[in-house]
C-alpha positions in Angstrom: -15.5 -11.8 -33.7 -15.3 -14.6 -31.1 -18.8 -15.3 -29.7 -17.3 -15.6 -26.2 -15.6 -12.3 -26.3 -18.1 -10.9 -23.8 -16.4 -13.1 -21.1 -13.5 -10.6 -21.2 -15.7 -7.8 -20.0 -14.8 -8.2 -16.2 -11.0 -7.7 -16.6 -11.4 -5.0 -19.3 -13.8 -3.1 -17.2 -11.7 -3.4 -14.0 -8.5 -2.3 -15.8 -10.2 0.5 -17.7 -11.9 2.0 -14.6 -8.6 1.7 -12.6 -6.9 4.0 -15.1 -9.9 6.4 -15.5 -10.9 6.7 -11.8 -7.6 5.9 -10.1 -9.8 4.1 -7.6 -8.6 0.5 -7.5 -11.2 -0.8 -5.0 -14.2 0.6 -7.0 -12.6 -0.8 -10.3 -12.1 -4.3 -8.9 -15.6 -4.4 -7.4 -17.2 -3.4 -10.7 -15.1 -6.0 -12.5 -16.5 -8.6 -10.0 -20.0 -7.3 -10.3 -20.0 -7.5 -14.1 -18.6 -11.1 -14.0 -21.3 -12.0 -11.5 -24.0 -10.6 -13.8 -22.6 -12.7 -16.6 -22.5 -15.8 -14.4 -26.1 -15.3 -13.1 -27.3 -14.9 -16.7 -30.0 -12.4 -16.0 -30.0 -8.6 -16.4 -33.3 -8.1 -14.6 -33.5 -6.3 -11.2 -33.6 -9.6 -9.4 -30.7 -10.9 -11.4 -28.7 -7.8 -10.6 -29.5 -8.3 -6.9 -28.4 -11.9 -7.0 -25.2 -10.9 -8.8 -24.5 -8.3 -6.1 -24.9 -11.0 -3.4 -22.8 -13.4 -5.4 -19.9 -10.9 -5.2 -20.0 -11.1 -1.4 -21.0 -14.7 -0.7 -19.1 -16.4 -3.5 -16.2 -14.5 -4.8 -15.0 -12.5 -1.7 -15.8 -15.2 0.8 -14.1 -17.7 -1.5 -11.0 -15.4 -1.6 -10.9 -15.3 2.2 -11.5 -19.0 2.6 -8.4 -20.0 0.5 -5.7 -21.0 3.0 -2.9 -19.4 0.9 -4.8 -16.1 0.8 -5.6 -16.2 4.5 -1.9 -16.9 5.2 -0.8 -14.0 3.0 -3.2 -11.7 4.9 -1.9 -12.8 8.2 1.7 -12.3 7.0 1.0 -8.8 5.5 -0.7 -7.5 8.7 2.0 -9.1 11.0 4.8 -7.5 9.0 3.0 -4.2 9.0 3.0 -4.3 12.8 6.6 -5.3 12.9 7.7 -2.4 10.7 5.8 0.0 13.0 7.8 -1.3 15.9 11.1 -1.0 14.1 10.2 2.5 12.9 8.8 4.0 16.1 11.6 2.4 18.2 14.1 4.4 16.2 15.8 1.2 15.2 15.4 1.7 11.5 16.7 5.2 11.6 19.8 4.1 13.5 20.3 1.3 11.0 20.1 3.8 8.1 22.7 6.0 9.8 25.0 3.0 9.6 24.1 2.1 6.0 24.8 5.7 4.8 28.5 4.9 5.1 28.1 2.6 2.1 25.1 4.2 0.5 25.8 7.9 0.8 24.1 9.1 -2.4 21.2 8.3 -4.6 23.1 6.2 -7.1 24.7 4.0 -4.5 21.4 3.6 -2.6 19.7 2.4 -5.8 22.5 0.0 -6.6 22.3 -1.4 -3.1 18.5 -1.9 -3.6 19.0 -3.8 -6.8 21.8 -6.0 -5.3 19.6 -6.8 -2.3 16.7 -7.6 -4.6 18.9 -10.0 -6.5 20.2 -11.5 -3.2 16.6 -12.3 -2.2 16.3 -14.6 -5.2 14.2 -17.3 -3.7 10.8 -15.7 -3.6 9.1 -12.6 -5.2 6.9 -11.8 -2.2 9.8 -12.0 0.3 11.8 -9.8 -2.1 9.2 -6.9 -2.2 8.7 -7.0 1.6 12.4 -7.0 2.5 13.7 -4.6 -0.1 10.6 -2.3 0.3 10.8 -2.1 4.1 14.5 -1.9 4.4 15.2 0.8 1.8 12.1 3.0 1.9 13.4 5.4 4.6 16.9 5.5 2.9 15.3 6.2 -0.5 13.4 9.1 1.1 16.6 10.5 2.6 18.2 10.8 -0.8 15.0 12.0 -2.4 14.5 9.0 -4.6 10.9 9.2 -5.8 8.5 6.5 -4.7 7.8 5.8 -8.3 11.5 4.9 -9.0 11.7 3.1 -5.7 8.7 0.9 -6.4 9.9 0.2 -9.9 13.2 -1.2 -8.5 11.3 -3.2 -5.9 8.9 -4.7 -8.5 11.5 -5.2 -11.2 13.8 -7.2 -8.9 11.1 -9.5 -7.5 9.4 -11.8 -10.0 12.1 -11.5 -12.8 14.8 -12.6 -10.3 12.7 -15.4 -8.8 11.8 -16.6 -12.2 15.4 -16.8 -13.4 16.7 -18.5 -10.3 17.2 -22.3 -10.3 16.4 -22.3 -6.6 13.2 -20.5 -5.9 9.5 -20.9 -5.1 8.8 -20.7 -8.8 11.0 -23.6 -9.9 8.6 -26.5 -9.1 5.6 -24.8 -10.6 7.5 -24.0 -13.8 9.0 -27.5 -14.1 5.6 -29.1 -13.4 3.9 -27.1 -16.2 6.7 -27.8 -18.6 6.8 -31.5 -17.7 3.0 -31.9 -18.2 3.0 -30.2 -21.5 6.0 -32.0 -23.1 4.9 -35.4 -21.8 1.6 -35.1 -23.7 3.5 -34.1 -26.8 5.9 -37.1 -26.6 9.0 -34.9 -26.5 12.0 -36.9 -25.1 14.0 -34.0 -23.5 13.2 -33.7 -19.8 11.6 -30.7 -18.1 14.7 -29.6 -16.2 16.8 -29.6 -19.4 14.1 -27.5 -21.2 13.9 -25.1 -18.2 17.7 -24.6 -18.3 17.8 -24.0 -22.1 14.9 -21.6 -21.8 16.8 -19.3 -19.3 18.8 -17.6 -22.1 15.4 -16.8 -23.8 13.9 -15.1 -20.8 14.5 -11.8 -22.6 12.0 -9.6 -20.7 13.4 -10.6 -17.3 17.1 -10.3 -18.5 16.5 -6.9 -20.3 14.6 -5.5 -17.4 17.3 -6.2 -14.9 19.9 -4.7 -17.2 17.7 -1.7 -17.9 17.5 -0.9 -14.1 21.3 -0.8 -13.9 21.5 1.4 -17.1 19.1 4.0 -15.7 21.0 4.1 -12.4 24.6 4.2 -13.8 23.8 6.5 -16.7 21.7 8.7 -14.4 19.0 9.0 -17.1 15.2 8.7 -16.9 12.4 9.6 -19.3 8.7 10.2 -19.4 6.6 9.8 -16.2 9.6 8.5 -14.2 11.8 11.5 -15.0 9.0 13.8 -13.9 8.7 11.9 -10.7 12.4 12.0 -10.0 12.5 15.8 -10.9 9.7 16.4 -8.4 11.4 14.4 -5.6 14.8 15.9 -6.1 13.7 19.5 -6.5 10.8 19.7 -4.0 11.6 16.8 -1.6 8.1 15.3 -2.3 8.9 11.6 -2.8 5.2 10.9 -3.3 2.9 12.8 -5.7 0.9 15.6 -4.0 -2.6 14.4 -3.2 -1.6 10.8 -3.7 -2.9 8.0 -1.5 -0.1 5.7 -0.5 -1.1 2.0 0.0 -0.1 2.2 3.6 -3.0 4.1 5.3 -0.5 5.5 7.8 2.8 6.2 6.2 6.2 5.8 7.9 6.7 9.5 7.9 3.8 9.8 10.3 5.1 7.1 12.6 8.4 8.9 12.8 6.7 11.8 14.5 6.2 9.6 17.6 9.6 7.9 17.2 11.7 7.0 20.2 15.3 8.0 20.1 16.8 5.3 22.4 16.5 2.4 19.8 19.6 0.8 18.4 20.7 -0.1 14.9 20.6 -3.8 15.9 16.8 -3.3 16.6 16.4 -2.3 13.0 18.7 -4.9 11.5 18.2 -8.1 13.5 14.4 -8.7 13.0 14.8 -8.2 9.2 17.9 -10.4 9.1 16.1 -13.1 11.1 13.1 -12.8 8.7 15.4 -13.5 5.8 17.1 -16.4 7.5 13.9 -18.0 8.8 12.3 -17.8 5.3 15.4 -19.3 3.7 15.7 -22.1 6.2 11.9 -22.4 6.2 11.9 -23.2 2.5 14.2 -26.1 3.1 12.2 -27.4 6.1 8.8 -27.0 4.4 10.0 -28.4 1.0 11.8 -31.4 2.6 8.7 -32.3 4.7 6.5 -32.0 1.7 8.7 -34.4 -0.3 8.9 -36.8 2.7 5.1 -36.8 2.9 4.9 -37.6 -0.8 7.4 -40.4 -0.3 9.9 -39.0 -2.9 12.6 -37.5 -0.7 16.1 -39.2 -0.7 19.7 -38.2 -0.2 20.0 -37.6 -3.9 17.1 -35.0 -3.9 18.3 -31.7 -5.4 18.0 -28.5 -3.5 15.9 -26.9 -6.3 13.4 -29.7 -5.9 13.3 -29.1 -2.1 12.8 -25.4 -2.5 10.2 -25.9 -5.2 8.1 -28.2 -3.0 7.9 -25.6 -0.2 4.8 -23.8 0.7 5.9 -20.1 0.4 2.9 -18.6 2.3 3.4 -20.8 5.3 7.2 -20.1 5.3 6.6 -16.3 5.0 4.2 -16.5 7.9 6.7 -18.3 10.0 9.3 -15.6 9.3 6.9 -12.8 10.0 5.8 -14.2 13.4 9.3 -15.0 14.6 10.7 -11.7 13.4 7.8 -9.8 15.1 8.2 -11.6 18.4 12.0 -10.8 18.3 11.3 -7.1 17.6 8.9 -7.0 20.6 11.4 -8.8 22.9 14.3 -6.5 21.9 12.3 -3.2 22.3 10.6 -4.2 25.6 13.8 -5.7 27.2 15.8 -2.5 26.3 12.9 -0.5 27.8 12.3 1.4 24.5 8.6 0.5 25.0 6.6 -0.9 27.8 4.7 -4.1 27.2 1.4 -2.2 26.5 3.1 0.5 24.4 4.7 -2.2 22.2 1.4 -3.9 21.5 -0.3 -0.5 20.8 2.4 0.3 18.2 2.1 -3.2 16.7 -1.7 -2.8 16.3 -1.1 0.7 14.8 1.0 -1.0 12.1 -1.6 -3.8 11.6 -4.2 -1.1 11.0 -2.1 0.5 8.3 -2.4 -2.7 6.3 -6.2 -2.8 6.2 -6.6 -0.9 2.9 -4.0 -3.1 1.0 -5.5 -6.3 2.4 -9.0 -5.3 1.2 -7.5 -4.5 -2.2 -5.8 -7.9 -2.3 -9.1 -9.6 -1.4 -10.9 -7.8 -4.2 -8.2 -8.7 -6.7 -8.5 -12.4 -5.6 -12.2 -12.1 -6.0 -11.9 -10.8 -9.6 -9.4 -13.6 -10.3 -12.0 -16.1 -9.2 -14.6 -14.5 -11.5 -12.2 -14.9 -14.5 -11.5 -18.5 -13.6 -15.2 -19.2 -13.5 -15.8 -17.6 -16.8 -12.6 -19.0 -18.3 -11.6 -15.5 -19.6 -8.0 -16.5 -20.1 -8.8 -19.4 -22.3 -11.1 -17.2 -24.4 -8.4 -14.6 -24.9 -5.9 -17.4 -25.8 -8.2 -18.8 -28.5 -8.8 -15.3 -30.0 -5.1 -14.5 -30.3 -3.8 -17.8 -31.4 -5.8 -18.2 -34.6 -3.1 -16.8 -36.9 0.3 -18.5 -36.6 3.6 -18.1 -38.5 6.4 -20.4 -37.4 9.1 -17.6 -37.5 7.0 -15.3 -35.3 5.7 -18.0 -33.0 7.9 -17.1 -30.0 7.0 -13.4 -30.3 3.3 -14.3 -30.7 3.3 -16.5 -27.6 5.1 -13.7 -25.7 2.4 -11.2 -26.7 -0.3 -13.7 -25.9 1.2 -14.4 -22.5 1.6 -10.6 -21.8 -2.0 -9.8 -22.8 -3.4 -12.7 -20.7 -1.4 -11.7 -17.6 -2.4 -8.1 -18.0 -6.1 -8.9 -18.3 -6.2 -11.5 -15.5 -3.6 -10.1 -13.1 -1.9 -13.4 -12.5 1.4 -14.6 -14.0 1.0 -18.1 -12.5 -2.5 -18.4 -13.8 -1.4 -17.3 -17.2 1.4 -19.9 -17.3 -1.1 -22.6 -16.2 -3.4 -21.7 -19.1 -0.8 -21.1 -21.8 1.5 -24.1 -21.4 -1.2 -26.6 -22.4 -2.4 -24.2 -25.1 0.8 -22.7 -26.6 3.2 -25.6 -26.6 0.9 -28.0 -28.4 0.2 -25.2 -30.9 4.0 -24.7 -31.4 4.5 -28.4 -31.7 1.7 -28.9 -34.3 2.8 -26.0 -36.5 6.4 -27.0 -36.5 5.6 -30.7 -37.3 3.2 -29.6 -40.1 5.8 -27.3 -41.6 8.6 -30.0 -41.4 10.9 -27.9 -39.3 14.4 -29.5 -38.7 15.1 -30.9 -35.2 17.7 -28.2 -34.3 15.4 -25.4 -35.3 12.5 -27.1 -33.6 14.4 -27.2 -30.3 15.5 -23.6 -30.6 11.9 -22.4 -31.1 10.7 -24.7 -28.4 13.2 -23.2 -25.9 12.2 -19.6 -27.0 8.5 -20.5 -26.7 8.9 -21.7 -23.1 10.9 -18.6 -22.2 8.3 -16.4 -23.9 5.4 -17.9 -21.8 7.3 -17.5 -18.5 8.5 -13.9 -19.0 5.5 -12.7 -21.0 3.4 -13.5 -18.0 5.7 -11.4 -15.8 5.6 -8.6 -18.3 1.8 -8.5 -18.2 1.7 -8.8 -14.5 4.1 -5.8 -14.1 1.7 -3.3 -15.7 -1.6 -4.8 -14.6 -3.3 -2.7 -11.9 -5.2 -5.9 -10.8 -2.1 -8.0 -10.2 -1.5 -9.1 -6.6 2.3 -8.9 -7.0 2.0 -5.3 -8.4 -0.3 -4.5 -5.4 2.3 -6.0 -3.0 5.0 -3.8 -4.5 2.9 -0.7 -4.0 2.1 -1.7 -0.4 5.7 -2.2 0.7 7.0 0.8 -1.3 4.4 3.1 0.3 3.1 4.5 -3.0 -0.3 5.2 -4.5 -1.0 2.1 -6.5 -1.9 3.8 -9.7 1.2 6.0 -9.5 3.3 2.9 -9.4 1.4 1.3 -12.3 1.4 4.4 -14.5 5.1 5.2 -13.9 6.3 1.7 -14.4 4.2 1.0 -17.5 6.3 3.0 -20.0 9.5 1.4 -18.8 7.9 -2.1 -18.9 6.4 -1.5 -22.3 9.8 -0.3 -23.7 11.6 -3.4 -22.3 8.8 -5.6 -23.6 9.2 -4.1 -27.1 12.9 -4.7 -27.0 12.2 -8.2 -25.9 9.9 -8.8 -28.9 12.0 -7.1 -31.7 15.5 -7.9 -30.5 14.7 -11.1 -28.6 11.8 -13.3 -29.7 11.5 -12.3 -33.4 15.2 -13.0 -34.1 15.0 -16.2 -32.0 12.2 -17.4 -34.3 14.5 -17.0 -37.2 17.2 -19.0 -35.5 19.4 -16.2 -34.1 21.2 -17.3 -30.9 20.6 -15.5 -27.6 24.3 -14.6 -27.3 23.8 -12.3 -30.2 20.3 -11.0 -29.4 21.0 -10.1 -25.7 24.0 -7.8 -26.4 22.1 -6.2 -29.2 19.2 -5.5 -26.9 21.5 -4.1 -24.2 23.2 -1.8 -26.7 19.8 -0.6 -28.0 18.5 0.2 -24.5 21.8 2.1 -23.6 21.6 4.0 -26.9 18.0 4.9 -26.3 18.7 6.2 -22.8 21.7 8.2 -24.0 19.8 10.0 -26.8 16.2 10.1 -25.4 16.7 10.1 -21.6 17.0 13.2 -19.5 19.9 13.4 -17.0 19.1 13.4 -13.2 22.7 14.2 -12.3 22.0 17.9 -12.0 18.8 17.5 -9.9 
């Protein structure tokens, strides 16, 4: 056993307690405390006291002092206030009445959610916020369970952004690839490797297809089917006794809803948020490249978007959209000036719990960075390597690391300098032909990128999973536990019908159709119909 295995105690404890107690805050705190005890290096009473203080003054203060984290908190609370204004003005309700013309049943509503999620391809955070807030009331109207709704929100966020050639992910991914291959002396450039790896992003591809299959075939299974059965037969979109991430749910806001709002009041602020974010990525990215002295007329749009600061851009969008919502509702006399600010503050307060959870999750992430838990896990799992199973092994390694650490980007940063040299060394040692070498290299890059998303999807300590729970208005552990079987199923298909065949040289144009057929067959024979509910 690896002598440093004890450094994995914090993430294992946090994840285990989250499933046992269903109390995410307590679980994250205990994970931080255990890490602080290891860091302090003393198990005495005084050591325990120092560890307790370290959680507060080092990890949590550190999480709050990070400018990106502070921006995300500001953004989250501002958007919470804006959604309260849109809801209580009656604007969202009027907008939904217009949308029902196109989405007049559960199937069409879910399809519209997926297409909107794909349309917001440029950032996973923006995706969860826009899709979650826009469709939550419509999903409730057609008795779509919050479990299925949050699954759609989460599954169309990071997978879509990671597959897009113009997104906030692109520069980060290209940077990691470029650094790794440069050290290995590989001549092919990072962008070419990125493009070739797209067809090997099996988890992201299969997950998006799987969503469409469940909707069009009207089949669910396991926890998700029970959730859909509850919602369709009892009207309870959330599990009884659950604790949705919004401390004051939209349904409660609607009790005080005005009835003189307009559909434009519901539509325009959200549309402006989308436009400002899209334009903001261009402005922010262009300015960043100008500051670096590398911008020119030949600069590609994907480089511009990749250089943007997503948190700053999202904050711009939130503030502008919120001010617009206030101006519209006050000018049309839906609210007085004081009423509008009271409603906005009510929405801000509803975000306190999710913000605290985010801070705790960032604190635990800092603990694991300090202890280098990710590197320890990587060393433990990469000791046995077979060239044919290398892409599958890297995918599993990436999944486990992201699941344990709760960060897909952190996992990618750790794995690229670890896994690609490993793959390169093994292939050179075994005299693998150049064509096979490149095929396995492309698959290995794809396996790192989507394995990280896979692990992130089912990790209760992941900030993106938490964000999906927030904007879907669901109990966080309900989201995690209902999404987990689907994610594990798609992950299994990705391994056995994606990365294992890829390791033996089977092309993706063969493996992807096989995976889709297998998923469709599984749903047909093992899924339970929701058509009669």
